[in-house]
C-alpha positions as CSV (number, residue, x, y, z in Angstrom):
1,M,-90.9,-36.5,-4.9
2,G,-93.1,-33.4,-4.7
3,Q,-93.0,-30.3,-6.7
4,G,-90.9,-28.5,-4.0
5,S,-90.7,-24.8,-3.1
6,K,-90.4,-22.7,-6.2
7,L,-89.7,-19.7,-4.0
8,L,-86.7,-21.4,-2.5
9,K,-85.4,-22.3,-6.0
10,V,-85.8,-18.8,-7.4
11,T,-84.2,-17.1,-4.3
12,S,-81.4,-19.7,-4.3
13,I,-80.6,-18.8,-7.9
14,L,-80.5,-15.2,-7.0
15,M,-78.2,-16.0,-4.1
16,I,-75.9,-17.8,-6.4
17,V,-75.8,-14.9,-8.8
18,F,-75.3,-12.2,-6.1
19,G,-73.0,-14.5,-4.1
20,S,-70.7,-15.0,-7.1
21,I,-70.6,-11.3,-7.8
22,A,-69.8,-10.7,-4.1
23,L,-67.1,-13.4,-4.2
24,L,-65.4,-11.6,-7.1
25,L,-65.6,-8.3,-5.3
26,G,-64.4,-9.9,-2.1
27,I,-61.3,-11.3,-3.9
28,F,-60.5,-7.9,-5.4
29,A,-61.0,-6.3,-2.0
30,T,-58.7,-8.8,-0.3
31,I,-56.0,-8.2,-3.0
32,G,-56.4,-4.4,-2.4
33,A,-56.2,-4.9,1.3
34,L,-53.0,-6.9,0.9
35,A,-51.6,-4.0,-1.1
36,I,-52.6,-1.5,1.6
37,L,-51.2,-3.7,4.3
38,G,-48.0,-4.2,2.4
39,G,-47.6,-0.5,1.9
40,A,-48.4,0.2,5.6
41,V,-45.8,-2.3,6.7
42,A,-43.2,-0.7,4.4
43,I,-44.0,2.8,5.9
44,G,-43.6,1.3,9.3
45,T,-46.0,3.5,11.3
46,D,-48.4,2.0,13.7
47,G,-51.4,4.0,12.4
48,A,-50.8,2.9,8.8
49,E,-50.5,-0.8,9.9
50,L,-53.7,-0.5,11.9
51,V,-55.6,0.9,8.9
52,G,-54.2,-1.9,6.8
53,E,-55.3,-4.6,9.3
54,L,-58.8,-3.1,9.5
55,V,-59.2,-3.0,5.8
56,M,-57.9,-6.6,5.6
57,A,-60.4,-7.7,8.3
58,A,-63.3,-6.0,6.4
59,A,-62.2,-7.7,3.1
60,V,-62.0,-11.1,4.7
61,A,-65.4,-10.6,6.4
62,A,-67.0,-9.6,3.1
63,L,-65.4,-12.7,1.4
64,L,-66.7,-15.0,4.1
65,G,-70.2,-13.5,3.8
66,A,-70.1,-14.0,0.0
67,V,-69.0,-17.6,0.4
68,I,-71.9,-18.3,2.9
69,Q,-74.4,-16.7,0.5
70,F,-73.1,-18.6,-2.5
71,V,-73.2,-21.9,-0.6
72,A,-76.7,-21.2,0.7
73,G,-77.8,-20.7,-2.9
74,I,-76.3,-24.0,-4.0
75,I,-77.8,-25.8,-1.1
76,G,-81.2,-24.3,-1.9
77,V,-81.1,-25.2,-5.6
78,K,-80.0,-28.8,-4.9
79,N,-82.7,-29.3,-2.2
80,Y,-85.7,-27.2,-3.2
81,N,-87.7,-30.3,-3.7
82,K,-86.4,-32.4,-0.8
83,P,-88.5,-31.6,2.4
84,E,-86.1,-33.6,4.5
85,K,-83.3,-31.1,3.7
86,A,-85.4,-28.1,4.7
87,T,-83.6,-27.6,8.1
88,I,-80.2,-27.0,6.5
89,C,-81.8,-24.5,4.1
90,I,-83.4,-22.7,7.1
91,V,-80.0,-22.6,8.9
92,F,-78.3,-21.1,5.9
93,G,-81.2,-18.6,5.4
94,I,-80.8,-17.4,8.9
95,L,-77.0,-17.1,8.5
96,V,-77.3,-15.0,5.3
97,A,-80.0,-12.8,7.0
98,L,-77.7,-12.3,10.0
99,I,-74.9,-11.3,7.7
100,A,-77.2,-8.7,6.0
101,V,-78.2,-7.3,9.4
102,V,-74.5,-7.0,10.5
103,S,-73.7,-5.3,7.2
104,L,-76.5,-2.9,7.8
105,A,-75.2,-2.1,11.3
106,F,-71.7,-1.3,9.9
107,D,-73.2,0.9,7.2
108,L,-75.2,2.8,9.8
109,A,-72.2,3.1,12.2
110,G,-70.1,4.3,9.3
111,G,-72.5,7.1,8.6
112,Q,-73.2,5.9,5.1
113,F,-76.9,6.2,4.7
114,G,-78.7,7.5,1.6
115,L,-81.0,6.3,-1.1
116,P,-78.5,3.8,-2.6
117,Q,-78.0,2.3,0.8
118,V,-81.7,2.0,1.4
119,F,-82.1,0.1,-1.9
120,S,-79.1,-2.1,-1.1
121,I,-80.5,-2.8,2.4
122,L,-83.9,-3.7,1.1
123,L,-82.4,-6.0,-1.5
124,S,-79.9,-7.6,0.8
125,M,-82.7,-8.3,3.4
126,A,-85.5,-9.3,0.9
127,I,-83.6,-12.2,-0.7
128,P,-82.6,-14.0,2.5
129,V,-86.1,-13.4,4.0
130,L,-87.8,-14.9,0.9
131,Y,-85.2,-17.7,0.9
132,L,-86.2,-18.4,4.5
133,V,-89.9,-18.3,3.6
134,G,-89.2,-20.8,0.8
135,A,-87.3,-23.1,3.2
136,L,-90.2,-23.0,5.7
137,Q,-92.6,-23.9,2.9
138,L,-90.4,-26.8,2.1
139,K,-90.4,-27.9,5.7
140,K,-94.3,-27.8,5.7
141,M,-94.2,-30.2,2.8
142,A,-92.5,-32.9,4.9
């Protein structure tokens, strides 16, 4: 068994850390969305219910993205030295990068764009790209 891709291992650990933080925030967001949706149903207006449903959809999407990032990190840590498993790492790297791009699109569409968002975008794109580079290094070792 070779040395493996240290880049894949490091970025995988970062994905586990940030993914677990995102999971906690996603759980809190889902709980908050349930409260908003429950209040909207109690009010009984269509507009309030629509807002509650949109907030719930956003919370569930954030939670799903966090799960995918967390799982990608675990897969990367378990397989950073197994070239035969490079393809699954590449697939998860692409998924996490696509989620980051979709998140960027929603931020831009929502009009939220400033220095904190630029930093967040760079960080959210850098880690999946480096993860992908590490997975491609691993594939070359095969």
